[in-house]
mmCIF file of the N, C-alpha and C atoms, coordinates in Angstrom:
data_MODEL
# 
_entry.id   MODEL 
# 
loop_
_atom_site.group_PDB 
_atom_site.id 
_atom_site.type_symbol 
_atom_site.label_atom_id 
_atom_site.label_alt_id 
_atom_site.label_comp_id 
_atom_site.label_asym_id 
_atom_site.label_entity_id 
_atom_site.label_seq_id 
_atom_site.pdbx_PDB_ins_code 
_atom_site.Cartn_x 
_atom_site.Cartn_y 
_atom_site.Cartn_z 
_atom_site.occupancy 
_atom_site.B_iso_or_equiv 
_atom_site.pdbx_formal_charge 
_atom_site.auth_seq_id 
_atom_site.auth_comp_id 
_atom_site.auth_asym_id 
_atom_site.auth_atom_id 
_atom_site.pdbx_PDB_model_num 
ATOM 1   N N  . MET A 1 1  ? 78.634 -188.205 -40.882 1.00 0.00 ? 1  MET A N  1 
ATOM 2   C CA . MET A 1 1  ? 79.010 -189.572 -40.707 1.00 0.00 ? 1  MET A CA 1 
ATOM 3   C C  . MET A 1 1  ? 78.127 -190.221 -39.637 1.00 0.00 ? 1  MET A C  1 
ATOM 4   N N  . VAL A 1 2  ? 77.831 -189.490 -38.594 1.00 0.00 ? 2  VAL A N  1 
ATOM 5   C CA . VAL A 1 2  ? 76.991 -190.025 -37.523 1.00 0.00 ? 2  VAL A CA 1 
ATOM 6   C C  . VAL A 1 2  ? 75.577 -190.284 -38.043 1.00 0.00 ? 2  VAL A C  1 
ATOM 7   N N  . ILE A 1 3  ? 75.062 -189.383 -38.849 1.00 0.00 ? 3  ILE A N  1 
ATOM 8   C CA . ILE A 1 3  ? 73.714 -189.560 -39.407 1.00 0.00 ? 3  ILE A CA 1 
ATOM 9   C C  . ILE A 1 3  ? 73.698 -190.761 -40.351 1.00 0.00 ? 3  ILE A C  1 
ATOM 10  N N  . HIS A 1 4  ? 74.718 -190.911 -41.154 1.00 0.00 ? 4  HIS A N  1 
ATOM 11  C CA . HIS A 1 4  ? 74.792 -192.039 -42.074 1.00 0.00 ? 4  HIS A CA 1 
ATOM 12  C C  . HIS A 1 4  ? 74.859 -193.357 -41.299 1.00 0.00 ? 4  HIS A C  1 
ATOM 13  N N  . THR A 1 5  ? 75.670 -193.407 -40.261 1.00 0.00 ? 5  THR A N  1 
ATOM 14  C CA . THR A 1 5  ? 75.788 -194.624 -39.456 1.00 0.00 ? 5  THR A CA 1 
ATOM 15  C C  . THR A 1 5  ? 74.467 -194.948 -38.774 1.00 0.00 ? 5  THR A C  1 
ATOM 16  N N  . GLY A 1 6  ? 73.798 -193.939 -38.248 1.00 0.00 ? 6  GLY A N  1 
ATOM 17  C CA . GLY A 1 6  ? 72.486 -194.157 -37.639 1.00 0.00 ? 6  GLY A CA 1 
ATOM 18  C C  . GLY A 1 6  ? 71.476 -194.673 -38.643 1.00 0.00 ? 6  GLY A C  1 
ATOM 19  N N  . GLY A 1 7  ? 71.517 -194.133 -39.848 1.00 0.00 ? 7  GLY A N  1 
ATOM 20  C CA . GLY A 1 7  ? 70.623 -194.605 -40.900 1.00 0.00 ? 7  GLY A CA 1 
ATOM 21  C C  . GLY A 1 7  ? 70.901 -196.048 -41.293 1.00 0.00 ? 7  GLY A C  1 
ATOM 22  N N  . GLU A 1 8  ? 72.171 -196.417 -41.354 1.00 0.00 ? 8  GLU A N  1 
ATOM 23  C CA . GLU A 1 8  ? 72.529 -197.802 -41.676 1.00 0.00 ? 8  GLU A CA 1 
ATOM 24  C C  . GLU A 1 8  ? 72.036 -198.760 -40.599 1.00 0.00 ? 8  GLU A C  1 
ATOM 25  N N  . LEU A 1 9  ? 72.205 -198.381 -39.344 1.00 0.00 ? 9  LEU A N  1 
ATOM 26  C CA . LEU A 1 9  ? 71.730 -199.231 -38.255 1.00 0.00 ? 9  LEU A CA 1 
ATOM 27  C C  . LEU A 1 9  ? 70.211 -199.365 -38.279 1.00 0.00 ? 9  LEU A C  1 
ATOM 28  N N  . TRP A 1 10 ? 69.534 -198.264 -38.555 1.00 0.00 ? 10 TRP A N  1 
ATOM 29  C CA . TRP A 1 10 ? 68.073 -198.282 -38.624 1.00 0.00 ? 10 TRP A CA 1 
ATOM 30  C C  . TRP A 1 10 ? 67.617 -199.164 -39.788 1.00 0.00 ? 10 TRP A C  1 
ATOM 31  N N  . HIS A 1 11 ? 68.277 -199.051 -40.915 1.00 0.00 ? 11 HIS A N  1 
ATOM 32  C CA . HIS A 1 11 ? 67.933 -199.857 -42.088 1.00 0.00 ? 11 HIS A CA 1 
ATOM 33  C C  . HIS A 1 11 ? 68.163 -201.335 -41.813 1.00 0.00 ? 11 HIS A C  1 
ATOM 34  N N  . ALA A 1 12 ? 69.260 -201.681 -41.168 1.00 0.00 ? 12 ALA A N  1 
ATOM 35  C CA . ALA A 1 12 ? 69.547 -203.085 -40.867 1.00 0.00 ? 12 ALA A CA 1 
ATOM 36  C C  . ALA A 1 12 ? 68.506 -203.667 -39.920 1.00 0.00 ? 12 ALA A C  1 
ATOM 37  N N  . ALA A 1 13 ? 68.132 -202.901 -38.905 1.00 0.00 ? 13 ALA A N  1 
ATOM 38  C CA . ALA A 1 13 ? 67.123 -203.391 -37.962 1.00 0.00 ? 13 ALA A CA 1 
ATOM 39  C C  . ALA A 1 13 ? 65.765 -203.533 -38.635 1.00 0.00 ? 13 ALA A C  1 
ATOM 40  N N  . ALA A 1 14 ? 65.414 -202.592 -39.487 1.00 0.00 ? 14 ALA A N  1 
ATOM 41  C CA . ALA A 1 14 ? 64.131 -202.671 -40.188 1.00 0.00 ? 14 ALA A CA 1 
ATOM 42  C C  . ALA A 1 14 ? 64.103 -203.847 -41.146 1.00 0.00 ? 14 ALA A C  1 
ATOM 43  N N  . GLY A 1 15 ? 65.196 -204.092 -41.834 1.00 0.00 ? 15 GLY A N  1 
ATOM 44  C CA . GLY A 1 15 ? 65.255 -205.234 -42.749 1.00 0.00 ? 15 GLY A CA 1 
ATOM 45  C C  . GLY A 1 15 ? 65.125 -206.558 -42.016 1.00 0.00 ? 15 GLY A C  1 
ATOM 46  N N  . PHE A 1 16 ? 65.734 -206.644 -40.843 1.00 0.00 ? 16 PHE A N  1 
ATOM 47  C CA . PHE A 1 16 ? 65.625 -207.863 -40.043 1.00 0.00 ? 16 PHE A CA 1 
ATOM 48  C C  . PHE A 1 16 ? 64.188 -208.053 -39.565 1.00 0.00 ? 16 PHE A C  1 
ATOM 49  N N  . GLU A 1 17 ? 63.540 -206.967 -39.158 1.00 0.00 ? 17 GLU A N  1 
ATOM 50  C CA . GLU A 1 17 ? 62.148 -207.039 -38.708 1.00 0.00 ? 17 GLU A CA 1 
ATOM 51  C C  . GLU A 1 17 ? 61.217 -207.431 -39.844 1.00 0.00 ? 17 GLU A C  1 
ATOM 52  N N  . ILE A 1 18 ? 61.442 -206.894 -41.023 1.00 0.00 ? 18 ILE A N  1 
ATOM 53  C CA . ILE A 1 18 ? 60.604 -207.243 -42.180 1.00 0.00 ? 18 ILE A CA 1 
ATOM 54  C C  . ILE A 1 18 ? 60.789 -208.710 -42.542 1.00 0.00 ? 18 ILE A C  1 
ATOM 55  N N  . SER A 1 19 ? 62.005 -209.221 -42.414 1.00 0.00 ? 19 SER A N  1 
ATOM 56  C CA . SER A 1 19 ? 62.213 -210.631 -42.733 1.00 0.00 ? 19 SER A CA 1 
ATOM 57  C C  . SER A 1 19 ? 61.428 -211.528 -41.792 1.00 0.00 ? 19 SER A C  1 
ATOM 58  N N  . PHE A 1 20 ? 61.321 -211.149 -40.537 1.00 0.00 ? 20 PHE A N  1 
ATOM 59  C CA . PHE A 1 20 ? 60.500 -211.931 -39.610 1.00 0.00 ? 20 PHE A CA 1 
ATOM 60  C C  . PHE A 1 20 ? 59.018 -211.764 -39.906 1.00 0.00 ? 20 PHE A C  1 
ATOM 61  N N  . ALA A 1 21 ? 58.600 -210.561 -40.277 1.00 0.00 ? 21 ALA A N  1 
ATOM 62  C CA . ALA A 1 21 ? 57.177 -210.318 -40.530 1.00 0.00 ? 21 ALA A CA 1 
ATOM 63  C C  . ALA A 1 21 ? 56.698 -211.026 -41.796 1.00 0.00 ? 21 ALA A C  1 
ATOM 64  N N  . LEU A 1 22 ? 57.532 -211.136 -42.805 1.00 0.00 ? 22 LEU A N  1 
ATOM 65  C CA . LEU A 1 22 ? 57.110 -211.736 -44.068 1.00 0.00 ? 22 LEU A CA 1 
ATOM 66  C C  . LEU A 1 22 ? 57.213 -213.260 -44.077 1.00 0.00 ? 22 LEU A C  1 
ATOM 67  N N  . ALA A 1 23 ? 58.050 -213.812 -43.229 1.00 0.00 ? 23 ALA A N  1 
ATOM 68  C CA . ALA A 1 23 ? 58.195 -215.275 -43.191 1.00 0.00 ? 23 ALA A CA 1 
ATOM 69  C C  . ALA A 1 23 ? 57.000 -215.888 -42.465 1.00 0.00 ? 23 ALA A C  1 
ATOM 70  N N  . PRO A 1 24 ? 56.490 -217.004 -42.960 1.00 0.00 ? 24 PRO A N  1 
ATOM 71  C CA . PRO A 1 24 ? 55.411 -217.677 -42.237 1.00 0.00 ? 24 PRO A CA 1 
ATOM 72  C C  . PRO A 1 24 ? 55.907 -218.125 -40.858 1.00 0.00 ? 24 PRO A C  1 
ATOM 73  N N  . PRO A 1 25 ? 55.035 -218.108 -39.856 1.00 0.00 ? 25 PRO A N  1 
ATOM 74  C CA . PRO A 1 25 ? 55.471 -218.452 -38.498 1.00 0.00 ? 25 PRO A CA 1 
ATOM 75  C C  . PRO A 1 25 ? 56.110 -219.842 -38.395 1.00 0.00 ? 25 PRO A C  1 
ATOM 76  N N  . ARG A 1 26 ? 55.649 -220.791 -39.189 1.00 0.00 ? 26 ARG A N  1 
ATOM 77  C CA . ARG A 1 26 ? 56.196 -222.141 -39.108 1.00 0.00 ? 26 ARG A CA 1 
ATOM 78  C C  . ARG A 1 26 ? 57.539 -222.261 -39.816 1.00 0.00 ? 26 ARG A C  1 
ATOM 79  N N  . ALA A 1 27 ? 57.913 -221.274 -40.634 1.00 0.00 ? 27 ALA A N  1 
ATOM 80  C CA . ALA A 1 27 ? 59.128 -221.384 -41.442 1.00 0.00 ? 27 ALA A CA 1 
ATOM 81  C C  . ALA A 1 27 ? 60.138 -220.280 -41.162 1.00 0.00 ? 27 ALA A C  1 
ATOM 82  N N  . THR A 1 28 ? 60.034 -219.628 -40.008 1.00 0.00 ? 28 THR A N  1 
ATOM 83  C CA . THR A 1 28 ? 60.968 -218.536 -39.711 1.00 0.00 ? 28 THR A CA 1 
ATOM 84  C C  . THR A 1 28 ? 62.405 -219.037 -39.628 1.00 0.00 ? 28 THR A C  1 
ATOM 85  N N  . GLY A 1 29 ? 62.612 -220.157 -38.978 1.00 0.00 ? 29 GLY A N  1 
ATOM 86  C CA . GLY A 1 29 ? 63.966 -220.714 -38.870 1.00 0.00 ? 29 GLY A CA 1 
ATOM 87  C C  . GLY A 1 29 ? 64.532 -221.124 -40.212 1.00 0.00 ? 29 GLY A C  1 
ATOM 88  N N  . GLN A 1 30 ? 63.705 -221.718 -41.051 1.00 0.00 ? 30 GLN A N  1 
ATOM 89  C CA . GLN A 1 30 ? 64.162 -222.102 -42.387 1.00 0.00 ? 30 GLN A CA 1 
ATOM 90  C C  . GLN A 1 30 ? 64.502 -220.874 -43.216 1.00 0.00 ? 30 GLN A C  1 
ATOM 91  N N  . TYR A 1 31 ? 63.671 -219.849 -43.098 1.00 0.00 ? 31 TYR A N  1 
ATOM 92  C CA . TYR A 1 31 ? 63.901 -218.608 -43.839 1.00 0.00 ? 31 TYR A CA 1 
ATOM 93  C C  . TYR A 1 31 ? 65.246 -218.001 -43.448 1.00 0.00 ? 31 TYR A C  1 
ATOM 94  N N  . LEU A 1 32 ? 65.507 -217.911 -42.151 1.00 0.00 ? 32 LEU A N  1 
ATOM 95  C CA . LEU A 1 32 ? 66.768 -217.322 -41.699 1.00 0.00 ? 32 LEU A CA 1 
ATOM 96  C C  . LEU A 1 32 ? 67.950 -218.218 -42.026 1.00 0.00 ? 32 LEU A C  1 
ATOM 97  N N  . GLY A 1 33 ? 67.731 -219.530 -42.054 1.00 0.00 ? 33 GLY A N  1 
ATOM 98  C CA . GLY A 1 33 ? 68.807 -220.443 -42.409 1.00 0.00 ? 33 GLY A CA 1 
ATOM 99  C C  . GLY A 1 33 ? 69.221 -220.325 -43.860 1.00 0.00 ? 33 GLY A C  1 
ATOM 100 N N  . VAL A 1 34 ? 68.278 -219.977 -44.729 1.00 0.00 ? 34 VAL A N  1 
ATOM 101 C CA . VAL A 1 34 ? 68.569 -219.855 -46.153 1.00 0.00 ? 34 VAL A CA 1 
ATOM 102 C C  . VAL A 1 34 ? 69.074 -218.458 -46.493 1.00 0.00 ? 34 VAL A C  1 
ATOM 103 N N  . PHE A 1 35 ? 68.391 -217.432 -45.974 1.00 0.00 ? 35 PHE A N  1 
ATOM 104 C CA . PHE A 1 35 ? 68.724 -216.065 -46.366 1.00 0.00 ? 35 PHE A CA 1 
ATOM 105 C C  . PHE A 1 35 ? 69.659 -215.353 -45.392 1.00 0.00 ? 35 PHE A C  1 
ATOM 106 N N  . GLY A 1 36 ? 69.866 -215.903 -44.209 1.00 0.00 ? 36 GLY A N  1 
ATOM 107 C CA . GLY A 1 36 ? 70.744 -215.277 -43.226 1.00 0.00 ? 36 GLY A CA 1 
ATOM 108 C C  . GLY A 1 36 ? 72.193 -215.185 -43.658 1.00 0.00 ? 36 GLY A C  1 
ATOM 109 N N  . PRO A 1 37 ? 72.765 -216.241 -44.222 1.00 0.00 ? 37 PRO A N  1 
ATOM 110 C CA . PRO A 1 37 ? 74.174 -216.171 -44.627 1.00 0.00 ? 37 PRO A CA 1 
ATOM 111 C C  . PRO A 1 37 ? 74.438 -215.177 -45.768 1.00 0.00 ? 37 PRO A C  1 
ATOM 112 N N  . GLY A 1 38 ? 73.398 -214.733 -46.440 1.00 0.00 ? 38 GLY A N  1 
ATOM 113 C CA . GLY A 1 38 ? 73.600 -213.789 -47.548 1.00 0.00 ? 38 GLY A CA 1 
ATOM 114 C C  . GLY A 1 38 ? 74.268 -212.507 -47.108 1.00 0.00 ? 38 GLY A C  1 
ATOM 115 N N  . ALA A 1 39 ? 73.885 -211.989 -45.942 1.00 0.00 ? 39 ALA A N  1 
ATOM 116 C CA . ALA A 1 39 ? 74.501 -210.754 -45.449 1.00 0.00 ? 39 ALA A CA 1 
ATOM 117 C C  . ALA A 1 39 ? 75.974 -210.980 -45.123 1.00 0.00 ? 39 ALA A C  1 
ATOM 118 N N  . GLY A 1 40 ? 76.284 -212.110 -44.520 1.00 0.00 ? 40 GLY A N  1 
ATOM 119 C CA . GLY A 1 40 ? 77.685 -212.408 -44.204 1.00 0.00 ? 40 GLY A CA 1 
ATOM 120 C C  . GLY A 1 40 ? 78.530 -212.588 -45.448 1.00 0.00 ? 40 GLY A C  1 
ATOM 121 N N  . LEU A 1 41 ? 77.976 -213.267 -46.436 1.00 0.00 ? 41 LEU A N  1 
ATOM 122 C CA . LEU A 1 41 ? 78.709 -213.447 -47.688 1.00 0.00 ? 41 LEU A CA 1 
ATOM 123 C C  . LEU A 1 41 ? 78.897 -212.116 -48.414 1.00 0.00 ? 41 LEU A C  1 
ATOM 124 N N  . ALA A 1 42 ? 77.868 -211.279 -48.379 1.00 0.00 ? 42 ALA A N  1 
ATOM 125 C CA . ALA A 1 42 ? 77.988 -209.968 -49.020 1.00 0.00 ? 42 ALA A CA 1 
ATOM 126 C C  . ALA A 1 42 ? 79.059 -209.116 -48.338 1.00 0.00 ? 42 ALA A C  1 
ATOM 127 N N  . GLU A 1 43 ? 79.116 -209.185 -47.012 1.00 0.00 ? 43 GLU A N  1 
ATOM 128 C CA . GLU A 1 43 ? 80.136 -208.426 -46.296 1.00 0.00 ? 43 GLU A CA 1 
ATOM 129 C C  . GLU A 1 43 ? 81.535 -208.999 -46.517 1.00 0.00 ? 43 GLU A C  1 
ATOM 130 N N  . ALA A 1 44 ? 81.609 -210.299 -46.746 1.00 0.00 ? 44 ALA A N  1 
ATOM 131 C CA . ALA A 1 44 ? 82.912 -210.923 -46.943 1.00 0.00 ? 44 ALA A CA 1 
ATOM 132 C C  . ALA A 1 44 ? 83.456 -210.703 -48.349 1.00 0.00 ? 44 ALA A C  1 
ATOM 133 N N  . PHE A 1 45 ? 82.599 -210.862 -49.353 1.00 0.00 ? 45 PHE A N  1 
ATOM 134 C CA . PHE A 1 45 ? 83.064 -210.808 -50.740 1.00 0.00 ? 45 PHE A CA 1 
ATOM 135 C C  . PHE A 1 45 ? 82.762 -209.484 -51.440 1.00 0.00 ? 45 PHE A C  1 
ATOM 136 N N  . GLY A 1 46 ? 81.871 -208.691 -50.898 1.00 0.00 ? 46 GLY A N  1 
ATOM 137 C CA . GLY A 1 46 ? 81.500 -207.421 -51.523 1.00 0.00 ? 46 GLY A CA 1 
ATOM 138 C C  . GLY A 1 46 ? 82.657 -206.454 -51.718 1.00 0.00 ? 46 GLY A C  1 
ATOM 139 N N  . PRO A 1 47 ? 83.440 -206.173 -50.665 1.00 0.00 ? 47 PRO A N  1 
ATOM 140 C CA . PRO A 1 47 ? 84.561 -205.246 -50.849 1.00 0.00 ? 47 PRO A CA 1 
ATOM 141 C C  . PRO A 1 47 ? 85.587 -205.739 -51.876 1.00 0.00 ? 47 PRO A C  1 
ATOM 142 N N  . ALA A 1 48 ? 85.886 -207.026 -51.849 1.00 0.00 ? 48 ALA A N  1 
ATOM 143 C CA . ALA A 1 48 ? 86.850 -207.552 -52.822 1.00 0.00 ? 48 ALA A CA 1 
ATOM 144 C C  . ALA A 1 48 ? 86.311 -207.446 -54.242 1.00 0.00 ? 48 ALA A C  1 
ATOM 145 N N  . LEU A 1 49 ? 85.030 -207.716 -54.417 1.00 0.00 ? 49 LEU A N  1 
ATOM 146 C CA . LEU A 1 49 ? 84.419 -207.595 -55.740 1.00 0.00 ? 49 LEU A CA 1 
ATOM 147 C C  . LEU A 1 49 ? 84.431 -206.146 -56.209 1.00 0.00 ? 49 LEU A C  1 
ATOM 148 N N  . LEU A 1 50 ? 84.115 -205.218 -55.322 1.00 0.00 ? 50 LEU A N  1 
ATOM 149 C CA . LEU A 1 50 ? 84.135 -203.803 -55.688 1.00 0.00 ? 50 LEU A CA 1 
ATOM 150 C C  . LEU A 1 50 ? 85.539 -203.341 -56.074 1.00 0.00 ? 50 LEU A C  1 
ATOM 151 N N  . ILE A 1 51 ? 86.540 -203.768 -55.340 1.00 0.00 ? 51 ILE A N  1 
ATOM 152 C CA . ILE A 1 51 ? 87.920 -203.401 -55.674 1.00 0.00 ? 51 ILE A CA 1 
ATOM 153 C C  . ILE A 1 51 ? 88.320 -204.005 -57.012 1.00 0.00 ? 51 ILE A C  1 
ATOM 154 N N  . TRP A 1 52 ? 87.979 -205.263 -57.221 1.00 0.00 ? 52 TRP A N  1 
ATOM 155 C CA . TRP A 1 52 ? 88.320 -205.929 -58.485 1.00 0.00 ? 52 TRP A CA 1 
ATOM 156 C C  . TRP A 1 52 ? 87.658 -205.228 -59.668 1.00 0.00 ? 52 TRP A C  1 
ATOM 157 N N  . LEU A 1 53 ? 86.395 -204.875 -59.528 1.00 0.00 ? 53 LEU A N  1 
ATOM 158 C CA . LEU A 1 53 ? 85.709 -204.178 -60.619 1.00 0.00 ? 53 LEU A CA 1 
ATOM 159 C C  . LEU A 1 53 ? 86.274 -202.775 -60.833 1.00 0.00 ? 53 LEU A C  1 
ATOM 160 N N  . SER A 1 54 ? 86.587 -202.080 -59.745 1.00 0.00 ? 54 SER A N  1 
ATOM 161 C CA . SER A 1 54 ? 87.109 -200.719 -59.863 1.00 0.00 ? 54 SER A CA 1 
ATOM 162 C C  . SER A 1 54 ? 88.476 -200.688 -60.528 1.00 0.00 ? 54 SER A C  1 
ATOM 163 N N  . LEU A 1 55 ? 89.317 -201.652 -60.200 1.00 0.00 ? 55 LEU A N  1 
ATOM 164 C CA . LEU A 1 55 ? 90.654 -201.671 -60.777 1.00 0.00 ? 55 LEU A CA 1 
ATOM 165 C C  . LEU A 1 55 ? 90.677 -202.273 -62.174 1.00 0.00 ? 55 LEU A C  1 
ATOM 166 N N  . GLY A 1 56 ? 89.722 -203.125 -62.481 1.00 0.00 ? 56 GLY A N  1 
ATOM 167 C CA . GLY A 1 56 ? 89.722 -203.812 -63.762 1.00 0.00 ? 56 GLY A CA 1 
ATOM 168 C C  . GLY A 1 56 ? 89.073 -203.035 -64.887 1.00 0.00 ? 56 GLY A C  1 
ATOM 169 N N  . TRP A 1 57 ? 88.019 -202.321 -64.599 1.00 0.00 ? 57 TRP A N  1 
ATOM 170 C CA . TRP A 1 57 ? 87.313 -201.603 -65.664 1.00 0.00 ? 57 TRP A CA 1 
ATOM 171 C C  . TRP A 1 57 ? 88.139 -200.423 -66.158 1.00 0.00 ? 57 TRP A C  1 
ATOM 172 N N  . GLY A 1 58 ? 88.337 -200.349 -67.407 1.00 0.00 ? 58 GLY A N  1 
ATOM 173 C CA . GLY A 1 58 ? 89.040 -199.215 -67.993 1.00 0.00 ? 58 GLY A CA 1 
ATOM 174 C C  . GLY A 1 58 ? 90.543 -199.300 -67.916 1.00 0.00 ? 58 GLY A C  1 
ATOM 175 N N  . ALA A 1 59 ? 91.087 -200.383 -67.420 1.00 0.00 ? 59 ALA A N  1 
ATOM 176 C CA . ALA A 1 59 ? 92.539 -200.474 -67.281 1.00 0.00 ? 59 ALA A CA 1 
ATOM 177 C C  . ALA A 1 59 ? 93.280 -200.387 -68.611 1.00 0.00 ? 59 ALA A C  1 
ATOM 178 N N  . PRO A 1 60 ? 92.779 -200.999 -69.716 1.00 0.00 ? 60 PRO A N  1 
ATOM 179 C CA . PRO A 1 60 ? 93.524 -200.893 -70.964 1.00 0.00 ? 60 PRO A CA 1 
ATOM 180 C C  . PRO A 1 60 ? 93.624 -199.466 -71.506 1.00 0.00 ? 60 PRO A C  1 
ATOM 181 N N  . THR A 1 61 ? 92.642 -198.632 -71.239 1.00 0.00 ? 61 THR A N  1 
ATOM 182 C CA . THR A 1 61 ? 92.674 -197.270 -71.774 1.00 0.00 ? 61 THR A CA 1 
ATOM 183 C C  . THR A 1 61 ? 93.205 -196.262 -70.767 1.00 0.00 ? 61 THR A C  1 
ATOM 184 N N  . GLY A 1 62 ? 93.544 -196.722 -69.573 1.00 0.00 ? 62 GLY A N  1 
ATOM 185 C CA . GLY A 1 62 ? 94.088 -195.814 -68.580 1.00 0.00 ? 62 GLY A CA 1 
ATOM 186 C C  . GLY A 1 62 ? 93.044 -195.002 -67.849 1.00 0.00 ? 62 GLY A C  1 
ATOM 187 N N  . THR A 1 63 ? 91.814 -195.488 -67.807 1.00 0.00 ? 63 THR A N  1 
ATOM 188 C CA . THR A 1 63 ? 90.763 -194.726 -67.133 1.00 0.00 ? 63 THR A CA 1 
ATOM 189 C C  . THR A 1 63 ? 90.335 -195.353 -65.819 1.00 0.00 ? 63 THR A C  1 
ATOM 190 N N  . SER A 1 64 ? 91.030 -196.373 -65.352 1.00 0.00 ? 64 SER A N  1 
ATOM 191 C CA . SER A 1 64 ? 90.642 -196.975 -64.076 1.00 0.00 ? 64 SER A CA 1 
ATOM 192 C C  . SER A 1 64 ? 91.133 -196.101 -62.934 1.00 0.00 ? 64 SER A C  1 
ATOM 193 N N  . TRP A 1 65 ? 90.611 -196.342 -61.768 1.00 0.00 ? 65 TRP A N  1 
ATOM 194 C CA . TRP A 1 65 ? 91.018 -195.563 -60.604 1.00 0.00 ? 65 TRP A CA 1 
ATOM 195 C C  . TRP A 1 65 ? 92.481 -195.776 -60.267 1.00 0.00 ? 65 TRP A C  1 
ATOM 196 N N  . ALA A 1 66 ? 92.999 -196.956 -60.559 1.00 0.00 ? 66 ALA A N  1 
ATOM 197 C CA . ALA A 1 66 ? 94.382 -197.257 -60.232 1.00 0.00 ? 66 ALA A CA 1 
ATOM 198 C C  . ALA A 1 66 ? 95.359 -196.441 -61.077 1.00 0.00 ? 66 ALA A C  1 
ATOM 199 N N  . SER A 1 67 ? 94.941 -196.063 -62.279 1.00 0.00 ? 67 SER A N  1 
ATOM 200 C CA . SER A 1 67 ? 95.864 -195.363 -63.164 1.00 0.00 ? 67 SER A CA 1 
ATOM 201 C C  . SER A 1 67 ? 95.702 -193.847 -63.123 1.00 0.00 ? 67 SER A C  1 
ATOM 202 N N  . CYS A 1 68 ? 94.813 -193.339 -62.279 1.00 0.00 ? 68 CYS A N  1 
ATOM 203 C CA . CYS A 1 68 ? 94.628 -191.885 -62.183 1.00 0.00 ? 68 CYS A CA 1 
ATOM 204 C C  . CYS A 1 68 ? 95.834 -191.268 -61.470 1.00 0.00 ? 68 CYS A C  1 
ATOM 205 N N  . PRO A 1 69 ? 96.281 -190.132 -61.943 1.00 0.00 ? 69 PRO A N  1 
ATOM 206 C CA . PRO A 1 69 ? 97.417 -189.486 -61.274 1.00 0.00 ? 69 PRO A CA 1 
ATOM 207 C C  . PRO A 1 69 ? 96.995 -188.954 -59.922 1.00 0.00 ? 69 PRO A C  1 
ATOM 208 N N  . PRO A 1 70 ? 97.905 -188.911 -58.968 1.00 0.00 ? 70 PRO A N  1 
ATOM 209 C CA . PRO A 1 70 ? 97.566 -188.422 -57.611 1.00 0.00 ? 70 PRO A CA 1 
ATOM 210 C C  . PRO A 1 70 ? 97.264 -186.951 -57.573 1.00 0.00 ? 70 PRO A C  1 
# 
């Protein structure tokens, strides 16, 4: 778990650095203004979307995670 968390932190920092390196110097603020909220939206709606898809797929045939016996 510690290695996974360290890898996630390293990946997040590298992605942020690449976004600065790829954006033109005159448009860094515009770039972050457009693409910055994407991470927040993904963190806000991603878990709910994953739960909705996990519970919805296969529900009529009894193969969803919600219908699996304990």
